[in-house]
FINUVEX-798162 format. One record per residue: residue number from 0; x negated, z negated, y negated of N, C-alpha, C in turn; residue in three letters. Coordinates in pm, whole numbers. Layout:
<rs>
R   seq      npx      npz      npy     capx     capz     capy      cpx      cpz      cpy   type
R   NUM        X        Z        Y        X        Z        Y        X        Z        Y    Ala
...
</rs>
This chain:
<rs>
R   seq      npx      npz      npy     capx     capz     capy      cpx      cpz      cpy   type
R     0     -256    -1693     1454     -176    -1775     1562     -194    -1914     1616    Phe
R     1     -105    -1965     1641      -96    -2094     1719       42    -2122     1766    Ser
R     2        4    -2138     1891       99    -2204     2004      120    -2334     2045    Phe
R     3      204    -2399     2007      191    -2555     1983      102    -2599     1918    Gly
R     4        6    -2684     1959     -113    -2724     1869     -208    -2641     1927    Asn
R     5     -222    -2548     2012     -387    -2454     2056     -367    -2311     1905    Arg
R     6     -489    -2321     1863     -521    -2174     1850     -543    -2089     1868    His
R     7     -504    -1947     1860     -513    -1862     1978     -613    -1769     1924    Leu
R     8     -700    -1696     2030     -789    -1594     1985     -688    -1432     2012    Thr
R     9     -691    -1369     1923     -649    -1282     1940     -778    -1128     1925    Thr
R    10     -716    -1070     2059     -791     -905     2074     -708     -796     2117    Phe
R    11     -749     -683     2104     -708     -597     2164     -776     -536     2307    Cys
R    12     -727     -500     2379     -804     -477     2510     -747     -326     2584    Leu
R    13     -840     -251     2541     -795     -108     2608     -934      -51     2684    Asp
R    14     -895       57     2793     -984      138     2907    -1091      205     2803    Val
R    15    -1021      269     2675    -1099      331     2603    -1035      324     2479    Gln
R    16    -1120      253     2378    -1119      262     2226    -1070      366     2177    Met
R    17     -909      323     2141     -887      483     2073     -926      478     1901    Pro
R    18     -971      591     1852     -956      632     1677     -888      525     1637    Gln
R    19     -769      466     1648     -695      349     1538     -801      240     1571    Ser
R    20     -865      208     1670     -917       48     1647     -931       21     1512    Ala
R    21     -994       40     1465    -1046       32     1317     -943      -35     1254    Glu
R    22     -877       56     1261     -709       74     1146     -677      -51     1212    Leu
R    23     -617      -60     1330     -526     -165     1404     -621     -319     1347    Ile
R    24     -734     -312     1364     -812     -485     1334     -800     -467     1218    Gln
R    25     -793     -378     1130     -801     -413      965     -677     -430      962    Thr
R    26     -596     -365      981     -418     -422      941     -381     -618      996    Ala
R    27     -428     -574     1126     -437     -732     1127     -506     -846     1093    Met
R    28     -635     -799     1042     -641     -934      912     -653     -935      851    Ile
R    29     -588     -790      751     -458     -785      629     -373     -878      649    Lys
R    30     -296     -901      732     -194     -964      767     -231    -1099      802    Gln
R    31     -309    -1157      879     -379    -1262      941     -485    -1303      894    Trp
R    32     -557    -1297      815     -677    -1273      691     -761    -1432      808    Pro
R    33     -695    -1533      865     -775    -1635      938     -799    -1608     1073    His
R    34     -754    -1474     1118     -781    -1390     1233     -930    -1396     1267    Leu
R    35    -1008    -1320     1124    -1099    -1283     1136    -1221    -1296     1196    Glu
R    36    -1253    -1456     1212    -1352    -1464     1331    -1306    -1474     1443    Ser
R    37    -1147    -1461     1444    -1101    -1450     1584    -1038    -1323     1667    Arg
R    38    -1056    -1220     1606    -1022    -1108     1663    -1146    -1007     1687    Phe
R    39    -1110     -923     1817    -1206     -842     1899    -1147     -708     1916    Asp
R    40    -1180     -597     1883    -1092     -498     2026    -1234     -489     2120    Tyr
R    41    -1157     -480     2247    -1234     -484     2402    -1200     -341     2431    Val
R    42    -1302     -295     2512    -1344     -224     2600    -1267     -265     2731    Glu
R    43    -1261     -220     2816    -1253     -256     2937    -1110     -281     3035    Gly
R    44    -1073     -275     3135     -969     -340     3194     -937     -426     3223    Arg
R    45     -822     -469     3249     -714     -584     3207     -742     -662     3322    Leu
R    46     -754     -615     3448     -805     -697     3583     -954     -746     3583    Glu
R    47    -1004     -670     3476    -1146     -785     3484    -1131     -837     3374    Gln
R    48    -1034     -911     3307    -1037     -991     3190    -1029    -1093     3259    Leu
R    49    -1053    -1236     3223    -1050    -1389     3207    -1037    -1497     3078    Val
R    50     -903    -1470     3074     -884    -1505     2939     -880    -1637     2940    Pro
R    51     -933    -1673     2789     -993    -1812     2780     -853    -1875     2739    His
R    52     -861    -2029     2785     -704    -2093     2785     -626    -2095     2599    His
R    53     -704    -2028     2480     -669    -2034     2365     -599    -1902     2371    Ser
R    54     -618    -1817     2456     -546    -1659     2455     -387    -1645     2495    Cys
R    55     -336    -1565     2414     -175    -1542     2422     -176    -1372     2482    Leu
R    56     -153    -1337     2608     -140    -1215     2646      -36    -1131     2618    Leu
R    57        1    -1052     2497       51     -983     2415       63     -842     2511    Ala
R    58      179     -767     2488      166     -656     2516      302     -557     2517    Ser
R    59      310     -436     2409      430     -342     2416      406     -230     2459    Val
R    60      488     -197     2551      534      -94     2611      402      -89     2736    His
R    61      424     -227     2833      301     -235     2906      383     -180     3025    Ala
R    62      362      -36     3032      370       64     3103      340       44     3267    Cys
R    63      430       58     3349      413       92     3522      357      -29     3524    Gly
R    64      287      -53     3635      221     -169     3686      151     -257     3570    Ile
R    65      117     -226     3481       40     -241     3389      141     -426     3353    Leu
R    66      258     -448     3335      338     -511     3338      331     -620     3422    Ser
R    67      281     -594     3558      289     -693     3676      138     -766     3652    Asp
R    68       32     -664     3669     -101     -715     3622     -104     -815     3471    Val
R    69      -38     -810     3365      -39     -910     3268       23    -1039     3358    Leu
R    70      154    -1011     3421      244    -1131     3465      139    -1218     3544    Val
R    71       77    -1125     3657      -65    -1178     3743     -182    -1251     3682    Ala
R    72     -220    -1190     3551     -328    -1261     3461     -249    -1361     3403    Thr
R    73     -144    -1388     3348     -118    -1502     3281      -60    -1618     3397    Ala
R    74      -42    -1562     3501        4    -1676     3618     -118    -1752     3626    Ala
R    75     -231    -1669     3693     -358    -1721     3755     -431    -1781     3630    Lys
R    76     -460    -1771     3532     -487    -1809     3472     -422    -1949     3352    His
R    77     -262    -1925     3374     -231    -2020     3319     -228    -1999     3149    Ala
R    78     -207    -1901     3112     -184    -1886     2966      -49    -1817     2928    Val
R    79        4    -1818     2788       97    -1796     2766      127    -1610     2776    Pro
R    80      244    -1597     2773      259    -1446     2766      379    -1362     2679    Leu
R    81      378    -1287     2638      485    -1199     2604      483    -1072     2607    Ala
R    82      591     -988     2682      540     -859     2711      659     -773     2732    Val
R    83      666     -659     2658      787     -556     2622      758     -484     2782    Val
R    84      795     -523     2910      787     -405     3008      838     -230     2969    Pro
R    85      754     -142     3045      800      -16     3050      817       85     3125    Cys
R    86      829      208     3090      824      271     3268      759      185     3376    Cys
R    87      893      162     3440      927       55     3558      884      176     3663    His
R    88      856      138     3744      820      224     3915      831      178     4026    Ser
R    89      820      201     4118      766      138     4249      646      209     4290    Arg
R    90      554      163     4233      386      260     4295      391      136     4355    Lys
R    91      367        7     4286      287      -94     4395      331     -238     4369    Arg
R    92      329     -322     4425      323     -440     4409      167     -512     4347    Lys
R    93      186     -614     4244       91     -691     4257      111     -821     4242    Val
R    94      222     -896     4255      201    -1009     4236      292    -1096     4329    Leu
R    95      256    -1079     4417      250    -1112     4578      156    -1288     4582    Glu
R    96       78    -1267     4501       39    -1409     4492       86    -1521     4407    Ser
R    97      166    -1456     4361      244    -1590     4282      405    -1577     4307    Val
R    98      401    -1471     4410      572    -1452     4388      651    -1573     4482    Ala
R    99      791    -1581     4434      857    -1653     4522      889    -1615     4657    Ser
R   100      959    -1650     4717      993    -1607     4881     1129    -1513     4805    Pro
R   101     1218    -1570     4710     1322    -1486     4652     1230    -1339     4588    Tyr
R   102     1165    -1314     4489     1014    -1201     4449      992    -1147     4579    Ala
R   103      913    -1171     4710      853    -1154     4802     1023    -1012     4842    Lys
R   104     1122    -1118     4852     1217    -1023     4939     1271     -966     4878    Lys
R   105     1265     -949     4719     1325     -855     4626     1227     -696     4615    Glu
R   106     1091     -778     4604     1013     -699     4617     1026     -595     4743    Tyr
R   107     1002     -637     4904     1038     -539     4961     1162     -483     4973    His
R   108     1280     -469     4920     1390     -409     4874     1383     -373     4809    Lys
R   109     1281     -320     4708     1266     -236     4571     1148     -146     4658    Ile
R   110     1074     -129     4720      960      -70     4732     1003       12     4880    Leu
R   111     1115      -46     4944     1156       22     5083     1279       97     5056    Ser
R   112     1379       59     4944     1445      181     4966     1430      340     4922    His
R   113     1489      406     4904     1473      528     4927     1582      576     4815    Arg
R   114     1568      691     4800     1636      764     4649     1641      677     4541    Gly
R   115     1766      690     4422     1776      652     4302     1804      491     4328    Ser
R   116     1780      428     4214     1796      273     4225     1828      226     4056    Met
R   117     1935      284     4051     1988      270     3860     1934      134     3845    Pro
R   118     1934       21     3913     1899     -109     3827     1808     -182     3899    Asp
R   119     1678      -76     3896     1549      -37     3904     1519     -171     3779    Leu
R   120     1484     -127     3662     1431     -183     3503     1450     -353     3539    Val
R   121     1629     -401     3559     1648     -517     3596     1602     -608     3730    Asp
R   122     1592     -549     3846     1544     -565     3952     1444     -627     3930    Arg
R   123     1342     -553     3899     1181     -537     3852     1177     -670     3755    Leu
R   124     1194     -644     3662     1170     -766     3560     1248     -870     3568    Asp
R   125     1364     -883     3689     1392    -1000     3731     1307    -1109     3807    Thr
R   126     1231    -1001     3873     1109    -1037     3963      984    -1088     3903    Val
R   127      988    -1049     3794      839    -1063     3700      880    -1194     3674    Arg
R   128     1006    -1243     3614     1039    -1347     3571     1017    -1415     3669    Met
R   129     1115    -1462     3795     1084    -1514     3856      941    -1555     3921    Val
R   130      795    -1462     3909      714    -1500     3956      638    -1615     3852    Ala
R   131      660    -1546     3710      612    -1684     3588      678    -1796     3631    Leu
R   132      791    -1812     3663      861    -1932     3689      822    -2006     3807    Glu
R   133      766    -1943     3936      721    -1995     4041      559    -2009     4003    Asn
R   134      545    -1961     3918      373    -2043     3870      351    -2101     3780    Ala
R   135      483    -2164     3744      506    -2326     3654      561    -2287     3540    Gly
R   136      583    -2152     3492      567    -2136     3326      757    -2115     3326    Phe
R   137      756    -2183     3206      912    -2174     3116      933    -2034     3072    Asp
R   138     1049    -1935     3101     1066    -1801     3021     1170    -1801     3022    Val
R   139     1145    -1721     2875     1245    -1654     2844     1234    -1533     2821    Glu
R   140     1393    -1432     2793     1425    -1333     2813     1526    -1341     2676    Glu
R   141     1478    -1193     2593     1516    -1137     2490     1536    -1022     2464    Phe
R   142     1635    -1001     2367     1605     -858     2375     1589     -769     2238    Phe
R   143     1478     -726     2159     1518     -659     2043     1553     -592     2025    Ile
R   144     1557     -535     1881     1699     -426     1879     1627     -317     1900    Pro
R   145     1744     -234     1969     1703      -75     1975     1692       -1     1901    Glu
R   146     1611      -40     1777     1594       96     1665     1457       56     1667    Thr
R   147     1370      -42     1752     1229      -43     1779     1180        6     1865    Phe
R   148     1266       24     2000     1202       83     2125     1304       80     2229    Thr
R   149     1374      147     2303     1442      197     2397     1406      110     2507    Gly
R   150     1312       37     2548     1271      -34     2606     1220     -177     2556    Lys
R   151     1373     -264     2556     1359     -335     2435     1362     -477     2503    Asn
R   152     1333     -512     2626     1363     -651     2657     1205     -690     2630    Arg
R   153     1249     -799     2638     1101     -908     2575     1102    -1049     2682    Leu
R   154      942    -1051     2754      968    -1186     2854      860    -1262     2791    Ile
R   155      933    -1350     2792      768    -1502     2726      841    -1571     2826    Leu
R   156      662    -1626     2830      650    -1691     2973      518    -1812     2900    Gly
R   157      565    -1918     2877      485    -1996     2809      505    -2170     2908    Phe
</rs>
């Protein structure tokens, strides 16, 4: 993979390596043979990750606060991000260190609201995009076809 003129490192990170790890690695190398020396499957927690500037953080179905941790990690280390958030909830906030005044205000509203919040998905993802913009990223939002997933918002920060 390349991002601009940078060659990117590729690895999968999970708390516990699944049985499919070898299959994933084999499929990745088959599709992109040039990644063989730059691909690895890493067992660990995202909060422990200190990405090299050559990394692109990417996640599909970044459940719950995992999306927030990815956004905060990308912002802290100034590395590009591609994330498809899912399982939106009001469990906790992680982005305060990179949040704009708008984002902080929105998080306060989201976390203090009682009852259902029909627009929770849009509000949380907007706060995530504002946090990336506040950290100096250009942000783009796309929607991938719903035939792939119902959680189809793709947030790019670069």
